PAZA-944651 format. One line per field, with one value per residue (C-alpha): residue number from 0; x, y, z. Coordinates in Angstrom, 2 decimals, always signed. Example, Ala and Ser with C-alpha at 12.3 -4.5 7.8 and 13.67 -1.06 7.14 Angstrom:
voba: [0	1]
east: [+12.30	+13.67]
north: [-4.50	-1.06]
up: [+7.80	+7.14]
END
This chain:
voba: [0	1	2	3	4	5	6	7	8	9	10	11	12	13	14	15	16	17	18	19	20	21	22	23	24	25	26	27	28	29	30	31	32	33	34	35	36	37	38	39	40	41	42	43	44	45	46	47	48	49	50	51	52	53	54	55	56	57	58	59	60	61	62	63	64	65	66	67	68	69	70	71	72	73	74	75	76	77	78	79	80	81	82	83	84	85	86	87	88	89	90	91	92	93	94	95	96	97	98	99	100	101	102	103	104	105	106	107	108	109	110	111	112	113	114	115	116	117	118	119	120	121	122	123	124	125	126	127	128	129	130	131	132	133	134	135	136	137	138	139	140	141	142	143	144	145	146	147	148	149	150	151	152	153	154	155	156	157	158	159	160	161	162	163	164	165	166	167	168	169	170	171	172	173	174	175	176	177	178	179	180	181	182	183	184	185	186	187	188	189	190	191	192	193	194	195	196	197	198	199	200	201	202	203	204	205	206	207	208	209	210	211	212	213	214	215	216	217	218	219	220	221	222	223	224	225	226	227	228	229	230	231	232	233	234	235	236	237	238	239	240	241	242	243	244	245	246	247	248	249	250	251	252	253	254	255	256	257	258	259	260	261	262	263	264	265	266	267	268	269	270	271	272	273	274	275	276	277	278	279	280	281	282	283	284	285	286	287	288	289	290	291	292	293	294	295	296	297	298	299	300	301	302	303	304	305	306	307	308	309	310	311	312	313	314	315	316	317	318	319	320	321	322	323	324	325	326	327	328	329	330	331	332	333	334	335	336	337	338	339	340	341	342	343	344	345	346	347	348	349	350	351	352	353	354	355	356	357	358	359	360	361	362	363	364	365	366	367	368	369	370	371	372	373	374	375	376	377]
east: [+0.00	+3.05	+2.36	-0.98	+0.56	+2.99	+2.06	-1.53	-3.27	-6.90	-6.43	-5.82	-8.80	-11.07	-9.78	-10.17	-13.73	-14.52	-13.10	-14.99	-18.24	-17.49	-16.63	-19.91	-22.01	-20.34	-18.26	-14.49	-14.41	-15.65	-13.11	-9.84	-7.08	-4.44	-1.65	-1.51	+1.12	+1.91	+0.19	-2.21	-0.46	-2.72	-2.19	-2.22	-3.83	-5.64	-7.63	-8.19	-8.28	-5.06	-3.44	-4.38	-2.95	+0.29	+0.83	+3.89	+5.48	+8.12	+5.35	+4.20	+7.73	+8.33	+5.09	+6.39	+9.73	+9.29	+8.65	+10.76	+11.17	+7.43	+7.19	+7.41	+5.21	+1.46	+0.68	-2.96	-4.22	-2.59	-3.84	-7.36	-7.44	-5.96	-8.63	-11.35	-10.17	-10.20	-13.87	-16.08	-19.81	-21.30	-18.10	-17.34	-13.86	-12.70	-9.62	-8.04	-5.80	-4.51	-5.66	-2.48	-0.92	+2.86	+4.29	+7.56	+6.12	+5.11	+2.61	-1.12	-1.49	-0.01	-2.76	-5.29	-3.77	-4.24	-7.85	-8.36	-6.75	-9.27	-12.09	-11.06	-10.69	-14.11	-15.80	-14.66	-16.42	-19.69	-20.81	-23.43	-24.36	-24.03	-20.70	-21.05	-18.62	-18.64	-15.85	-15.74	-13.46	-11.88	-9.32	-6.51	-3.35	-0.40	+3.19	+5.89	+7.33	+5.20	+6.49	+5.10	+4.50	+8.14	+9.53	+10.59	+10.04	+9.60	+8.38	+5.02	+2.72	-0.86	-4.40	-4.55	-7.43	-7.55	-10.27	-12.21	-13.23	-15.92	-16.53	-19.44	-22.76	-25.36	-27.46	-24.56	-23.35	-26.74	-26.99	-23.52	-24.56	-27.73	-25.80	-22.80	-23.12	-19.86	-20.69	-20.11	-16.56	-13.93	-12.65	-15.60	-16.13	-18.00	-19.00	-20.31	-21.86	-21.78	-24.81	-26.43	-29.71	-31.65	-34.42	-34.96	-36.82	-39.88	-39.88	-42.96	-43.45	-45.95	-46.40	-46.09	-48.48	-46.70	-43.04	-40.55	-43.36	-43.27	-46.47	-49.70	-50.99	-53.29	-52.82	-54.83	-54.95	-56.68	-53.29	-51.78	-48.68	-47.32	-47.49	-49.90	-50.06	-52.81	-53.91	-50.25	-49.54	-45.97	-44.90	-42.95	-40.78	-42.36	-40.58	-42.17	-40.98	-42.50	-41.28	-41.73	-41.38	-39.79	-39.07	-35.49	-34.87	-34.30	-31.39	-28.00	-26.35	-25.55	-26.73	-23.57	-24.70	-28.49	-28.40	-25.95	-28.04	-25.44	-26.77	-30.26	-31.53	-34.76	-35.87	-37.77	-35.87	-36.59	-33.88	-33.41	-32.57	-32.08	-32.32	-32.31	-33.28	-36.69	-36.73	-38.91	-37.22	-37.67	-41.30	-44.29	-46.62	-49.43	-47.31	-46.31	-49.17	-48.18	-44.61	-45.62	-47.95	-45.11	-42.41	-40.57	-36.83	-35.98	-37.41	-36.63	-37.16	-37.78	-37.77	-37.76	-36.86	-38.97	-42.27	-44.47	-48.02	-48.29	-48.15	-44.90	-44.00	-41.08	-38.93	-36.87	-34.00	-31.41	-28.23	-25.74	-22.55	-19.21	-19.76	-18.37	-16.19	-14.12	-13.23	-12.42	-10.12	-8.44	-5.12	-3.36	-0.01	+1.19	+4.56	+3.10	+3.69	+0.85	-1.60	-0.51	-0.72	-4.20	-5.37	-5.44	-5.21	-3.27	-5.42	-8.54	-10.91	-9.38	-9.72	-13.45	-13.83	-12.33	-15.07	-17.81	-17.15	-17.15	-20.70	-21.74	-20.23	-22.09	-25.30	-26.15	-26.42	-28.56	-27.57	-30.45	-31.20	-34.73	-37.18	-40.28	-42.80	-44.28	-46.94	-47.70	-50.78	-52.03]
north: [+0.00	+2.27	+3.89	+5.23	+6.98	+9.29	+12.95	+14.14	+11.28	+10.49	+7.42	+9.60	+11.82	+8.79	+7.15	+10.39	+10.74	+7.14	+7.49	+10.74	+8.99	+6.00	+8.31	+10.18	+7.00	+4.85	+7.26	+7.54	+5.28	+2.43	+3.13	+1.16	+1.53	-1.11	-1.94	-5.55	-7.77	-11.10	-9.74	-6.96	-3.88	-1.40	+2.28	+4.91	+8.10	+11.15	+12.10	+9.64	+12.32	+13.96	+10.53	+9.73	+12.92	+12.51	+8.85	+7.89	+4.65	+4.78	+4.43	+1.20	-0.15	+0.63	-1.11	-4.48	-4.69	-8.38	-9.31	-6.94	-9.52	-9.37	-5.60	-5.69	-8.76	-9.01	-12.33	-11.67	-15.07	-14.77	-11.21	-12.15	-15.12	-13.07	-10.37	-12.98	-14.78	-11.51	-10.82	-10.88	-10.65	-7.18	-6.13	-4.86	-5.39	-3.25	-4.31	-1.84	-3.57	-3.50	-7.16	-8.31	-11.68	-11.51	-14.91	-16.22	-19.01	-17.79	-20.62	-19.82	-22.97	-21.07	-18.46	-21.30	-22.68	-19.28	-19.23	-22.63	-21.31	-18.47	-20.90	-23.00	-19.97	-18.57	-22.00	-22.36	-19.11	-19.96	-22.60	-20.27	-18.84	-15.29	-13.99	-11.66	-9.74	-6.63	-5.86	-2.23	-1.05	+2.42	+4.11	+6.45	+7.94	+5.61	+6.84	+4.42	+0.98	-1.93	-5.49	-8.05	-11.80	-12.73	-10.16	-7.49	-3.94	-0.86	+2.65	+3.77	+6.76	+5.83	+5.35	+2.06	+0.25	-0.61	-2.35	-2.05	-5.48	-5.42	-8.43	-8.70	-10.43	-9.62	-7.37	-5.12	-5.10	-4.04	-1.37	-0.07	+0.34	+2.15	+4.63	+5.22	+5.93	+4.50	+5.75	+9.30	+8.62	+9.85	+7.14	+4.77	+2.52	-0.70	-3.05	-6.57	-8.13	-11.75	-12.37	-15.70	-16.26	-19.44	-19.02	-17.61	-14.30	-13.29	-9.50	-7.34	-6.76	-5.38	-5.83	-2.56	-2.24	+0.51	+0.76	-0.99	-2.70	-4.56	-6.43	-6.47	-8.35	-8.23	-9.37	-12.03	-10.68	-13.77	-15.49	-14.39	-16.60	-15.40	-12.61	-14.14	-12.50	-13.43	-12.58	-12.23	-11.02	-10.35	-7.19	-6.81	-9.79	-11.88	-9.83	-9.58	-7.43	-6.27	-4.73	-5.62	-3.13	-4.68	-3.53	-4.72	-2.54	-5.63	-6.77	-5.89	-5.05	-1.89	-1.08	-2.32	-5.81	-5.40	-3.88	-6.39	-8.55	-11.33	-11.94	-12.82	-15.97	-16.77	-20.01	-20.86	-18.53	-15.35	-13.08	-9.97	-7.14	-4.37	-3.63	-0.05	+1.96	+3.59	+7.20	+9.76	+9.07	+5.29	+4.81	+5.54	+8.00	+5.45	+3.01	+5.37	+4.28	+0.60	+1.52	+3.73	+1.24	-1.25	+1.43	-0.06	+0.48	-1.18	-1.87	-5.27	-5.47	-8.95	-9.96	-12.76	-12.34	-15.22	-15.58	-18.47	-19.22	-21.38	-21.37	-20.42	-20.95	-18.63	-18.34	-15.18	-15.74	-13.38	-15.39	-15.24	-14.59	-13.05	-9.48	-8.43	-5.69	-8.36	-9.98	-6.59	-5.70	-9.11	-10.30	-13.57	-12.29	-8.79	-9.06	-6.84	-3.34	-1.94	-4.24	-2.67	+0.88	+0.10	-0.75	-4.55	-6.45	-9.70	-12.66	-10.60	-13.08	-15.98	-13.99	-13.57	-17.20	-18.34	-16.53	-17.29	-21.03	-21.17	-19.81	-22.16	-25.20	-24.41	-24.05	-20.73	-18.80	-19.85	-20.16	-17.80	-14.71	-14.13	-15.51	-14.25	-16.59	-15.42	-17.24	-16.30	-17.46	-16.67]
up: [+0.00	+0.10	-3.27	-2.03	+0.99	-0.82	-0.54	-0.42	-2.20	-3.03	-0.86	+2.19	+1.38	+1.03	+4.20	+6.16	+4.88	+5.81	+9.32	+9.82	+8.88	+11.11	+14.00	+13.53	+13.39	+16.03	+18.17	+18.40	+21.46	+19.22	+16.46	+16.61	+14.02	+13.31	+10.93	+9.79	+8.25	+9.87	+13.00	+13.98	+15.40	+17.25	+16.45	+19.17	+17.91	+19.27	+16.20	+13.32	+10.62	+11.78	+11.93	+8.31	+6.85	+8.81	+8.01	+6.00	+4.91	+7.64	+10.21	+8.59	+8.49	+12.14	+13.09	+11.96	+13.78	+14.52	+10.89	+8.80	+6.07	+5.47	+5.03	+1.25	+0.87	+0.93	+2.58	+1.78	+2.81	+6.24	+6.73	+5.75	+8.11	+10.97	+10.60	+10.23	+13.39	+15.33	+14.50	+17.59	+18.19	+17.53	+15.79	+12.29	+10.86	+7.94	+5.98	+3.55	+1.03	-2.54	-2.66	-4.42	-3.66	-3.24	-4.17	-5.54	-7.70	-11.18	-11.67	-11.74	-9.67	-6.74	-6.99	-7.07	-3.87	-2.23	-3.43	-1.79	+1.39	+1.52	+0.78	+3.76	+6.06	+5.20	+5.36	+8.94	+9.83	+8.12	+10.59	+12.09	+8.68	+10.05	+8.75	+5.78	+3.60	+1.46	-0.99	-2.14	-4.92	-4.86	-7.09	-6.13	-7.54	-6.90	-6.93	-5.95	-6.56	-7.69	-7.20	-9.64	-9.40	-10.04	-7.57	-10.07	-8.77	-10.90	-10.27	-11.63	-11.33	-12.25	-10.99	-9.11	-7.37	-3.71	-1.73	+1.50	+2.77	+5.44	+7.70	+10.12	+10.66	+8.01	+10.23	+11.22	+7.61	+6.24	+8.93	+8.02	+4.38	+5.45	+7.58	+5.31	+1.60	+0.29	-3.20	-2.01	-0.84	-3.32	-5.63	-5.17	-8.18	-7.34	-4.56	-3.99	-0.88	+0.26	+2.49	+3.27	+1.43	+2.08	-0.48	-3.95	-3.70	-5.75	-6.13	-6.59	-10.30	-12.80	-16.54	-18.45	-21.38	-23.33	-22.30	-24.63	-26.48	-29.80	-30.75	-28.76	-25.70	-22.68	-19.09	-17.29	-13.72	-12.31	-11.98	-8.68	-8.95	-12.28	-14.82	-17.35	-20.77	-23.24	-26.78	-27.78	-31.30	-32.42	-34.18	-37.41	-38.42	-35.61	-32.96	-29.54	-26.67	-23.42	-20.16	-16.51	-13.66	-10.56	-7.03	-6.43	-3.38	-1.21	-3.36	-1.86	-5.18	-7.07	-10.59	-12.26	-11.17	-11.29	-14.79	-16.30	-18.64	-18.34	-14.83	-16.13	-17.79	-19.65	-21.32	-24.52	-26.82	-24.84	-23.48	-21.36	-23.73	-21.19	-17.46	-16.23	-13.21	-13.39	-14.49	-16.28	-19.62	-19.77	-18.68	-20.88	-19.14	-19.27	-17.22	-14.42	-12.16	-12.37	-11.44	-8.54	-6.88	-6.33	-5.90	-8.87	-8.96	-12.29	-15.73	-17.31	-21.07	-22.48	-26.12	-28.66	-32.32	-33.62	-31.78	-32.91	-31.70	-28.59	-24.81	-23.11	-19.45	-18.84	-15.76	-15.47	-13.03	-11.64	-11.22	-8.37	-10.34	-9.61	-10.91	-14.27	-12.79	-11.06	-14.38	-15.91	-13.00	-12.68	-14.07	-13.34	-14.55	-13.73	-15.46	-18.19	-16.83	-18.91	-17.10	-13.83	-15.16	-16.50	-13.00	-13.05	-9.75	-9.57	-8.47	-7.69	-9.34	-7.42	-4.20	-4.91	-5.92	-2.62	-0.69	-3.22	-3.26	+0.54	+0.54	-2.25	-0.55	+2.66	+0.63	+2.26	-0.97	-3.89	-7.52	-8.35	-6.29	-7.52	-10.08	-11.88	-13.54	-16.86	-18.93	-22.53	-24.43	-27.93]
END
């Protein structure tokens, strides 16, 4: 993390803002700062904001006198497990890291081993099904030396990502996100939350008769278990499209995930063409009432390019995937300096997979987060 601490960086501004918000919500007497490497080293401070702006890399080096050989290495798996082991009831742990594995072996297999290590560590903490995680991505200017997977160091000056990993039980985690708007902290880019979910949700939804429409149809409102559409006639070239308004406010995901059509699946030749947040420019005036009565947050546009007469039982599912921004940020080989300058993070996807697979193996998250049943009849 040394490259983020040089001078007056965006990293320091963001961290000062975060600590100020935490101090306001929880009180300074509940706020404990620590360095971490092979161990956790408590920091003595009078004011958290003053401490952040006066921090320098020498302070971090002095903090780890017992393990000087580890100062330039990020033993991420050990750090993560140490912080996880220190988590107590009614406590929130926040871990700020560049999320880069420092290893000497150039084989991708080594990164896979570290993923499995994380999987094992998290699995051990999921026995009571209460531990939850949030991973928040920020960006900051980085000026300093970067050490790649084979131990070669070189100096760079570029925008680089860093991450805030939050560990707590799901109730404290949800409460934290209600009280602190992380999106308003400088450098915020994306986030993802791991929370146990024992059943597939069915959100409130309404068929829209005019928005994003191709063809004609009516709704059979006698069916209380599904959106049933009757008298369906396709439009030009047998194309059929219609939109559903949905209240997704209970979903703990941001729009980069909720609006990614790759996270949706439909059967019988239908697909999700677009998902967007509700707004005055994407809802037909005649459909506003239907949106308002369920407090709709998103519009889901569904289509098929070759509609043929018949009855269709469709199931629209929202899949529990690793978010796309993880793949875009990930690299498994940072020997290419341009990858580093472009803001790639070594092993980030494997880090996520380690946590994700632990939840899957314990069967406390579902493959699908929500589903909507749709029936079409000619």
